[in-house]
C-alpha positions as CSV (number, residue, x, y, z in Angstrom):
1,M,-233.2,5.9,-1.1
2,E,-233.1,9.6,-0.6
3,E,-231.2,10.3,-3.1
4,D,-233.6,7.9,-5.6
5,V,-236.4,10.4,-4.8
6,D,-234.4,13.5,-5.5
7,Q,-233.3,12.4,-8.6
8,Y,-236.8,11.4,-9.7
9,V,-238.6,14.6,-8.7
10,R,-235.9,16.7,-10.5
11,T,-236.5,15.0,-13.7
12,C,-240.1,14.5,-13.4
13,L,-241.4,15.6,-16.5
14,V,-245.2,16.3,-14.9
15,G,-243.8,18.1,-11.9
16,Q,-241.3,20.2,-14.6
17,K,-244.2,21.6,-16.2
18,D,-246.6,22.2,-13.4
19,K,-244.3,23.4,-10.8
20,T,-244.9,26.8,-9.6
21,E,-241.8,29.8,-11.1
22,R,-240.4,31.4,-8.0
23,R,-238.1,32.8,-9.8
24,K,-238.6,37.6,-10.2
25,A,-240.0,38.0,-13.3
26,P,-237.8,39.5,-15.9
27,G,-237.7,43.2,-17.1
28,L,-237.8,45.0,-19.6
29,L,-233.8,44.7,-22.4
30,E,-232.3,47.3,-21.2
31,P,-230.3,48.8,-24.7
32,L,-226.5,49.5,-24.5
33,P,-225.6,53.1,-24.3
34,I,-225.2,54.9,-27.4
35,P,-221.5,55.8,-28.2
36,E,-220.8,59.5,-28.2
37,R,-218.2,59.6,-30.7
38,P,-216.7,57.0,-33.4
39,F,-214.6,53.9,-32.1
40,Q,-216.1,54.9,-28.8
41,S,-217.2,51.2,-28.4
42,I,-215.8,48.5,-30.6
43,S,-217.2,45.3,-30.6
44,M,-216.8,42.1,-33.0
45,D,-219.2,39.4,-34.1
46,F,-218.1,35.7,-34.8
47,I,-219.7,34.8,-38.2
48,T,-219.8,31.4,-39.4
49,G,-221.9,29.2,-42.0
50,L,-221.0,31.9,-44.7
51,P,-221.3,30.7,-48.6
52,M,-218.3,30.1,-50.1
53,D,-218.2,33.1,-52.8
54,F,-217.9,35.3,-49.8
55,I,-214.5,34.2,-49.3
56,D,-213.5,33.5,-53.1
57,S,-210.5,34.5,-54.4
58,Q,-212.8,36.3,-56.9
59,S,-214.3,38.4,-54.1
60,M,-211.7,41.4,-53.8
61,L,-213.0,41.9,-57.4
62,H,-216.4,42.4,-56.7
63,S,-217.9,46.0,-57.1
64,Y,-219.5,46.6,-54.0
65,S,-222.8,48.9,-54.5
66,A,-224.0,51.9,-52.2
67,T,-225.7,49.3,-49.8
68,E,-223.1,47.2,-49.6
69,L,-219.9,46.8,-47.2
70,S,-216.3,48.1,-49.2
71,P,-213.7,45.8,-47.8
72,F,-212.3,48.9,-45.6
73,E,-215.7,48.5,-43.8
74,V,-215.2,44.9,-43.5
75,A,-211.7,44.8,-42.4
76,T,-212.6,47.9,-39.6
77,G,-216.1,47.7,-39.0
78,Q,-216.5,51.2,-39.4
79,Q,-216.5,53.7,-43.3
80,P,-213.6,55.4,-43.9
81,D,-215.2,59.0,-43.2
82,H,-214.9,57.6,-39.7
83,L,-211.0,57.1,-40.2
84,R,-211.0,60.5,-41.1
85,S,-212.6,61.9,-38.0
86,M,-210.4,59.8,-35.5
87,D,-207.5,62.2,-36.7
88,R,-209.4,65.4,-35.0
89,F,-209.8,63.2,-31.9
90,I,-205.6,63.0,-31.6
91,I,-204.8,66.6,-32.0
92,P,-202.9,67.7,-29.1
93,I,-205.3,70.7,-26.9
94,E,-202.2,73.3,-27.7
95,S,-202.7,72.8,-31.8
96,Y,-206.6,72.7,-31.3
97,I,-206.7,76.0,-29.7
98,Q,-204.5,77.5,-32.5
99,K,-206.4,75.9,-35.3
100,R,-209.9,77.3,-33.6
101,E,-208.4,80.6,-33.4
102,S,-207.3,80.6,-36.9
103,V,-210.7,79.5,-38.1
104,K,-212.2,82.2,-36.2
105,R,-210.1,84.9,-37.7
106,L,-210.5,83.6,-41.4
107,S,-213.6,82.0,-41.7
108,K,-216.4,83.8,-44.0
109,P,-219.4,84.1,-42.7
110,M,-222.0,81.3,-42.8
111,Q,-226.0,81.7,-43.2
112,D,-226.4,78.7,-40.7
113,E,-224.5,79.9,-37.9
114,E,-225.1,76.8,-35.8
115,E,-222.8,74.3,-38.9
116,E,-219.9,72.7,-37.7
117,E,-218.1,73.1,-41.1
118,K,-216.2,76.6,-41.8
119,A,-214.8,77.8,-44.5
120,V,-211.2,78.4,-44.0
121,V,-209.1,80.8,-46.5
122,V,-205.8,79.4,-47.1
123,D,-202.7,81.3,-48.0
124,D,-202.9,80.9,-51.8
125,G,-206.4,82.0,-51.5
126,E,-208.0,78.8,-52.2
127,E,-210.6,77.6,-49.7
128,E,-210.6,74.1,-47.6
129,A,-213.3,72.5,-45.3
130,A,-212.6,72.6,-42.3
131,F,-213.9,70.4,-39.4
132,L,-213.4,70.4,-36.2
133,P,-215.3,69.0,-32.9
134,S,-217.1,71.2,-30.8
135,A,-214.8,70.4,-27.9
136,P,-210.9,70.3,-27.4
137,P,-209.7,66.9,-26.9
138,S,-209.3,67.4,-23.4
139,E,-213.1,67.4,-23.1
140,L,-213.3,64.5,-25.1
141,G,-211.5,62.1,-23.1
142,G,-208.3,63.8,-22.9
143,E,-205.1,61.3,-23.1
144,E,-207.4,58.4,-22.4
145,A,-209.3,59.0,-25.9
146,W,-205.8,59.9,-27.5
147,E,-204.6,56.7,-26.6
148,E,-207.7,54.8,-27.6
149,N,-208.0,56.3,-31.4
150,G,-204.7,56.4,-31.8
151,C,-203.9,52.7,-30.9
152,I,-206.4,52.1,-33.3
153,L,-204.6,53.7,-36.2
154,W,-201.3,52.1,-34.6
155,D,-203.0,48.9,-36.2
156,L,-204.8,50.0,-39.3
157,A,-201.6,52.1,-40.2
158,A,-199.6,48.3,-40.9
159,N,-202.4,48.0,-44.1
160,K,-200.9,49.4,-47.2
161,T,-204.2,51.1,-48.4
162,H,-205.3,52.4,-44.8
163,A,-202.2,54.1,-44.2
164,E,-202.2,55.9,-48.0
165,L,-205.7,56.8,-46.8
166,M,-204.4,58.1,-43.6
167,V,-201.6,60.2,-45.3
168,E,-204.2,61.6,-47.6
169,N,-205.5,63.0,-44.9
170,L,-203.1,65.2,-43.4
171,L,-202.2,62.7,-40.2
172,L,-198.7,63.2,-40.7
173,D,-199.7,66.8,-40.0
174,V,-201.7,65.8,-36.7
175,L,-198.9,63.5,-35.5
176,L,-195.6,66.1,-36.1
177,A,-198.1,68.2,-33.3
178,S,-198.3,65.7,-31.4
179,L,-194.8,65.0,-31.3
180,T,-193.9,68.6,-31.2
181,L,-196.4,69.8,-28.5
182,S,-197.4,67.0,-26.5
183,Q,-196.0,66.3,-22.9
184,S,-196.7,62.6,-22.8
185,V,-194.8,60.2,-23.2
186,R,-197.3,57.3,-24.2
187,I,-198.6,59.8,-26.5
188,M,-194.9,59.7,-28.5
189,E,-194.9,56.0,-28.5
190,I,-198.1,56.1,-29.9
191,S,-197.4,58.7,-32.4
192,L,-194.1,57.0,-33.2
193,G,-195.7,53.6,-33.5
194,I,-198.2,54.4,-36.3
195,L,-195.5,56.3,-38.0
196,A,-193.3,53.5,-38.0
197,N,-196.0,51.1,-39.7
198,L,-196.8,53.8,-42.4
199,A,-192.8,53.4,-43.1
200,C,-193.8,50.0,-43.9
201,H,-195.1,50.9,-47.0
202,E,-193.2,53.1,-50.0
203,V,-195.8,56.1,-50.8
204,P,-196.3,56.9,-46.7
205,R,-192.9,56.3,-46.1
206,K,-191.5,58.7,-48.9
207,C,-194.1,60.9,-47.7
208,I,-192.4,60.8,-43.9
209,F,-189.0,61.5,-44.8
210,S,-189.8,63.9,-47.1
211,S,-190.7,66.3,-44.6
212,K,-187.8,67.8,-42.5
213,G,-189.8,69.2,-39.9
214,L,-191.0,65.4,-39.2
215,V,-187.6,64.0,-39.6
216,D,-186.3,66.4,-37.2
217,V,-188.4,65.7,-34.7
218,V,-188.2,61.5,-35.2
219,F,-184.2,62.6,-34.6
220,D,-184.9,64.4,-31.4
221,Q,-186.7,60.9,-29.9
222,L,-183.6,59.5,-29.8
223,F,-182.5,61.8,-26.7
224,S,-185.6,60.2,-24.7
225,D,-185.4,58.3,-21.6
226,D,-188.4,56.4,-22.7
227,S,-186.9,52.9,-23.9
228,Q,-190.4,52.1,-25.8
229,C,-190.1,55.3,-27.4
230,L,-186.7,54.9,-28.6
231,C,-187.6,51.5,-29.1
232,E,-190.4,53.0,-32.1
233,A,-187.9,55.7,-33.1
234,F,-185.2,52.8,-34.3
235,R,-187.7,50.8,-35.9
236,L,-188.9,54.1,-38.1
237,L,-185.4,54.8,-39.0
238,T,-184.3,51.4,-40.0
239,L,-187.5,51.4,-42.0
240,G,-186.7,54.8,-43.9
241,L,-182.9,53.7,-44.3
242,Q,-184.1,50.4,-46.0
243,G,-185.9,52.7,-48.8
244,S,-185.1,55.1,-51.6
245,G,-184.6,58.6,-50.4
246,S,-182.6,58.2,-47.5
247,I,-180.5,61.3,-48.2
248,S,-181.4,62.9,-45.4
249,L,-181.2,60.4,-43.2
250,I,-178.2,60.0,-43.9
251,E,-177.0,63.6,-43.5
252,T,-178.4,63.5,-40.0
253,L,-176.6,60.4,-38.8
254,Q,-173.4,62.3,-39.9
255,Q,-173.9,64.4,-37.5
256,Q,-171.5,63.1,-34.3
257,H,-173.4,63.7,-31.2
258,V,-176.0,61.4,-33.1
259,L,-174.1,58.9,-33.5
260,E,-172.6,58.8,-30.0
261,R,-176.5,58.8,-28.6
262,I,-177.4,55.7,-30.7
263,L,-174.1,53.5,-29.6
264,W,-174.5,54.9,-26.2
265,I,-177.9,53.6,-26.0
266,T,-176.2,50.1,-27.5
267,E,-173.8,49.9,-25.1
268,N,-175.9,50.8,-21.9
269,T,-179.4,49.9,-22.3
270,L,-180.9,47.1,-20.0
271,N,-183.9,46.7,-22.4
272,F,-183.4,43.8,-24.8
273,Q,-185.9,45.0,-27.3
274,L,-184.1,48.4,-27.5
275,L,-181.0,46.7,-28.1
276,E,-182.4,44.2,-30.7
277,K,-183.7,47.6,-32.5
278,S,-180.5,49.7,-32.3
279,L,-178.2,47.0,-33.3
280,G,-181.1,46.4,-36.5
281,L,-180.4,50.0,-37.3
282,L,-176.5,49.6,-37.2
283,L,-176.8,46.6,-39.2
284,V,-178.6,48.9,-41.9
285,I,-176.1,51.4,-41.9
286,I,-173.3,49.4,-41.9
287,D,-175.0,47.6,-45.4
288,N,-176.5,50.9,-46.9
289,Q,-174.8,51.0,-50.1
290,Q,-175.4,54.6,-50.7
291,E,-172.2,56.6,-51.1
292,E,-173.1,58.9,-48.2
293,A,-173.6,56.2,-45.5
294,R,-169.8,55.3,-46.5
295,V,-168.8,58.1,-44.1
296,L,-170.4,56.8,-40.9
297,I,-168.0,53.7,-41.3
298,P,-165.1,55.4,-40.3
299,Q,-166.9,57.8,-37.6
300,M,-168.0,54.7,-35.8
301,E,-164.4,52.8,-35.9
302,K,-163.3,55.9,-33.8
303,L,-166.3,55.7,-31.8
304,G,-165.7,52.3,-30.6
305,L,-167.9,50.3,-32.5
306,V,-166.1,46.9,-32.6
307,S,-165.2,46.9,-28.8
308,I,-168.6,47.7,-28.1
309,L,-170.0,44.5,-29.8
310,I,-167.3,42.4,-28.4
311,N,-168.7,43.4,-24.8
312,L,-172.4,43.0,-25.6
313,L,-171.3,39.7,-27.2
314,A,-169.8,38.7,-24.2
315,C,-172.5,39.3,-22.1
316,E,-175.1,37.7,-23.9
317,M,-172.9,34.3,-24.3
318,D,-172.7,34.3,-20.3
319,K,-176.1,34.6,-20.1
320,L,-176.8,31.7,-22.9
321,S,-173.9,29.5,-20.7
322,N,-176.1,30.2,-17.3
323,Q,-179.3,31.0,-18.0
324,R,-180.7,29.8,-21.5
325,M,-183.0,32.8,-21.8
326,P,-184.8,32.2,-25.2
327,E,-186.0,36.1,-25.7
328,R,-182.1,37.0,-25.8
329,Y,-181.3,34.9,-28.5
330,S,-182.2,37.5,-31.5
331,V,-180.1,40.0,-30.1
332,L,-177.2,37.1,-29.8
333,D,-178.1,36.7,-33.4
334,M,-178.4,40.7,-34.2
335,I,-174.2,41.0,-32.5
336,L,-173.1,38.5,-34.7
337,Q,-174.9,39.4,-37.7
338,V,-173.4,43.5,-37.6
339,L,-169.7,42.0,-36.6
340,E,-170.2,39.7,-39.4
341,A,-171.0,42.8,-41.6
342,L,-167.8,45.2,-40.0
343,S,-165.7,41.8,-40.6
344,V,-165.6,42.3,-44.8
345,I,-165.3,46.7,-44.1
346,E,-161.8,47.1,-44.8
347,D,-161.8,50.0,-41.8
348,F,-163.3,47.3,-39.4
349,S,-161.4,43.9,-40.4
350,D,-158.6,44.0,-38.8
351,S,-159.9,45.0,-35.8
352,I,-161.9,41.9,-35.8
353,S,-159.8,39.2,-36.8
354,S,-157.3,40.3,-34.4
355,S,-159.4,39.9,-31.3
356,N,-158.6,36.9,-29.5
357,K,-161.5,37.7,-27.2
358,L,-164.1,37.9,-30.0
359,S,-162.5,34.4,-31.9
360,Q,-162.8,32.7,-28.5
361,L,-166.4,33.9,-27.7
362,V,-167.2,32.6,-31.2
363,F,-165.7,29.5,-30.6
364,D,-167.7,29.0,-28.1
365,L,-170.6,29.5,-29.5
366,V,-170.1,26.7,-31.6
367,K,-169.1,24.0,-29.0
368,V,-172.4,24.8,-27.5
369,P,-174.2,21.6,-27.3
370,D,-177.9,22.2,-28.1
371,K,-177.9,23.8,-30.8
372,V,-181.1,23.8,-32.5
373,E,-182.4,27.1,-30.4
374,V,-179.1,28.9,-31.6
375,S,-179.1,27.6,-34.8
376,S,-179.3,31.1,-36.7
377,C,-177.0,32.5,-34.3
378,C,-174.5,29.5,-35.3
379,V,-175.2,29.8,-38.8
380,T,-173.9,33.5,-38.7
381,A,-170.9,32.4,-36.2
382,I,-169.8,29.8,-39.2
383,V,-169.3,33.0,-41.9
384,L,-167.8,35.2,-39.1
385,I,-165.5,32.2,-38.4
386,A,-164.9,32.0,-42.5
387,N,-164.2,35.8,-42.2
388,I,-161.5,35.7,-39.4
389,L,-159.4,33.2,-41.2
390,A,-159.2,34.8,-44.4
391,D,-157.2,37.2,-42.6
392,V,-155.9,34.9,-40.1
393,P,-154.7,32.3,-42.0
394,D,-152.2,31.1,-39.0
395,A,-155.0,30.3,-37.0
396,V,-156.0,27.4,-38.0
397,A,-153.0,25.4,-37.0
398,V,-154.3,26.3,-33.3
399,I,-157.6,25.0,-34.0
400,S,-157.5,22.3,-35.9
401,K,-156.2,21.1,-32.4
402,D,-159.6,21.4,-30.8
403,L,-161.8,18.1,-31.6
404,S,-164.4,19.7,-29.9
405,L,-164.3,22.9,-32.6
406,L,-164.9,20.4,-35.3
407,Q,-167.5,18.6,-33.3
408,G,-169.4,22.0,-33.3
409,L,-168.6,22.5,-37.0
410,L,-170.1,19.3,-38.0
411,D,-173.2,19.9,-35.8
412,I,-173.8,22.6,-37.6
413,I,-173.9,21.1,-41.5
414,P,-177.5,20.5,-41.4
415,F,-178.5,24.1,-40.3
416,V,-176.7,26.2,-42.8
417,S,-178.3,23.4,-46.1
418,D,-180.6,26.2,-47.0
419,D,-178.2,29.3,-46.4
420,I,-175.7,28.7,-49.5
421,D,-173.6,31.5,-48.3
422,A,-173.0,29.9,-44.6
423,R,-173.1,25.9,-46.5
424,N,-169.7,27.5,-48.3
425,A,-168.4,29.1,-45.4
426,L,-168.8,26.4,-43.0
427,W,-167.2,24.1,-46.3
428,S,-164.4,26.7,-46.5
429,V,-163.7,26.6,-42.6
430,L,-163.7,22.2,-42.7
431,G,-161.4,22.5,-45.5
432,R,-158.6,24.4,-44.0
433,I,-158.8,22.1,-40.7
434,F,-158.7,19.1,-42.8
435,A,-155.5,20.8,-44.7
436,Q,-153.6,21.1,-41.4
437,V,-154.7,17.9,-40.0
438,Q,-153.5,15.6,-43.4
439,D,-150.1,17.3,-42.8
440,D,-149.6,17.7,-39.6
441,A,-151.9,15.1,-37.1
442,N,-149.6,12.3,-35.4
443,P,-151.2,8.9,-35.7
444,S,-153.2,8.9,-32.5
445,T,-155.1,12.9,-33.4
446,L,-155.7,10.9,-36.9
447,C,-157.5,8.5,-34.8
448,H,-159.6,10.5,-33.0
449,Y,-160.0,12.8,-36.0
450,V,-161.1,10.0,-38.5
451,S,-163.7,8.4,-35.4
452,L,-165.3,11.8,-35.2
453,L,-166.0,11.8,-38.9
454,V,-167.3,8.7,-38.8
455,E,-169.7,9.9,-36.4
456,K,-170.7,12.5,-38.2
457,S,-171.2,10.8,-41.5
458,D,-174.8,11.1,-41.7
459,F,-174.9,14.8,-42.0
460,I,-172.3,14.7,-44.5
461,E,-173.8,12.8,-46.7
462,E,-177.5,13.8,-45.8
463,D,-175.8,17.4,-47.1
464,L,-174.1,16.3,-50.1
465,V,-177.3,14.2,-51.1
466,D,-179.6,17.5,-51.0
467,H,-177.6,19.7,-52.8
468,R,-176.2,17.1,-55.4
469,L,-178.5,18.5,-57.8
470,E,-178.2,21.9,-57.0
471,D,-174.8,21.5,-57.7
472,S,-175.3,19.8,-60.7
473,D,-177.4,22.9,-62.5
474,T,-174.6,25.4,-61.2
475,D,-173.7,27.6,-64.5
476,K,-170.0,28.0,-64.7
477,K,-169.8,31.7,-63.4
478,S,-171.0,29.8,-59.8
479,T,-168.8,26.8,-59.8
480,S,-166.1,28.4,-57.5
481,K,-169.0,28.6,-54.6
482,L,-168.2,24.3,-55.1
483,D,-164.8,24.8,-54.8
484,A,-164.9,25.3,-51.2
485,V,-166.7,21.7,-50.7
486,N,-164.8,19.9,-53.1
487,A,-161.6,20.6,-51.9
488,S,-163.0,20.0,-48.3
489,L,-164.2,16.7,-49.6
490,N,-161.0,15.5,-51.3
491,R,-158.7,16.6,-48.1
492,M,-161.2,14.1,-45.7
493,C,-160.5,11.3,-48.8
494,N,-156.5,12.0,-48.1
495,I,-157.1,11.6,-44.2
496,L,-159.3,8.5,-44.1
497,N,-156.5,6.9,-46.9
498,R,-154.0,7.8,-44.5
499,W,-155.9,6.1,-41.9
500,I,-156.4,3.2,-43.9
501,T,-153.0,2.8,-44.5
502,I,-151.6,3.4,-41.3
503,K,-154.0,2.1,-38.6
504,G,-152.0,-1.2,-38.4
505,N,-148.8,0.3,-37.3
506,V,-150.7,2.8,-34.3
507,A,-149.3,1.4,-31.1
508,E,-151.7,0.3,-28.8
509,S,-149.9,3.0,-26.2
510,D,-150.7,6.2,-28.9
511,A,-154.3,4.7,-29.5
512,P,-156.2,1.5,-28.1
513,T,-158.2,-0.5,-31.1
514,E,-161.1,-0.4,-29.0
515,D,-161.0,3.4,-30.3
516,H,-160.2,2.6,-33.5
517,P,-163.2,3.5,-36.0
518,D,-165.3,0.5,-37.7
519,D,-163.4,-0.2,-40.7
520,E,-166.7,-0.7,-42.6
521,N,-168.1,2.7,-41.8
522,V,-164.9,4.3,-42.7
523,H,-164.9,2.7,-46.5
524,R,-168.6,4.0,-46.5
525,L,-167.7,7.8,-45.7
526,L,-164.7,7.5,-47.9
527,H,-166.9,6.1,-50.6
528,I,-169.8,9.0,-50.1
529,C,-166.2,11.8,-50.6
530,C,-165.0,10.3,-53.3
531,K,-168.5,10.2,-54.9
532,Y,-169.6,13.6,-54.6
533,A,-165.8,15.4,-54.6
534,E,-164.6,16.4,-58.3
């Protein structure tokens, strides 16, 4: 009854209307503090229910009037002038003092002495407007203000329009001063990060790497001990080498102490993100088609690049076998990509193909039971195996006896469907193994091979069906790419026909009858192979 009374009182409409209010009367609303400078306070409003024409594909062609928001203001919440003013809040204190003194010496008298704009006479006699904050950056928040504004610029630099606007407003000069004068590791990291995002766009990238002073400062950062600074420095150099006009970068990389430093970091770092960035830089150097970059290949070979990569691969394979750390799979794939790129270069192919340790590590990767998470690594490993077997054909006699390796190779078929080079490499490896099996396999071994092929027949058929139309449209110049598939299918047909011929004569001791593959499935697979083989 007590609960019923309580419920009635709390829900009674008359009581709710006439009940005396016992809460303290609310006071006046307190407004938010007024920011002292742009971007000191950043907020975001989530607006829904906008008219469809606001997000229409033609909206980018809209002509904005003086009272409307431009695309820049929509994206950043600020006007472009505020972006220009942010540059001044990341000027190092040392550079600020020098600039301030220069303004005092060279400025012309102005009628209004309280104006913050000074007319500065430059070397060529022209005048430019120089606006400096009323206090040095240290008084406007110091490193915290630099980090706050720098991080905003870091994000905005990923947009092409914003990046070009930053370069037009001399942001590169500000960043050069920050990297040269600042002692803060965080400021250096943000400066390099802004430069790396700017380098994602062609025009800012050319401006960055045409500045000799800026390039020299970036290379100096390779000798930093901070892993985050090194990550951004490697990312910046990688983007620079991928673009045109990278001659100045290549010339600096030719200095032995620079290459030694890059390889030392690659070999010794415990930061997997830094390791991935350093391997990415090495891969771009190897793939660079400019003649000047070819000089770097023999230098890296003398510095032991192959042994470094093999040791790194062994370390990653150990982690894969014992811990399964998904965040390190990209590192494993990058190591394999660098080895694959080196395997086709004359200076490195011998040392790679003759390394038994490397071959065993790659074979172990192919044998991994669950390949979904490391599928990209396995695809890269297939191309590397094909390159190794091309240099060392005698190795086929050894691997053809490894049924677990063949099973691993067949399991990779679904993952190479979208990569034509990897698919051709896989069928080339399978063709070499099938050629060895059809010539040398005894009845017992042949029985196991046919059983495995029948087990994976769905993978084989699906791959052949998916590429049938693509192969039929292939021109004559590309027909050589089909040779690996056709050769493998023909050899598979020979293996299946041989098994059908001798299966009745196989001794019970060699292969028990219950282990024999089903005849219907064998003939089905044989029909598939004959159908798609030319």
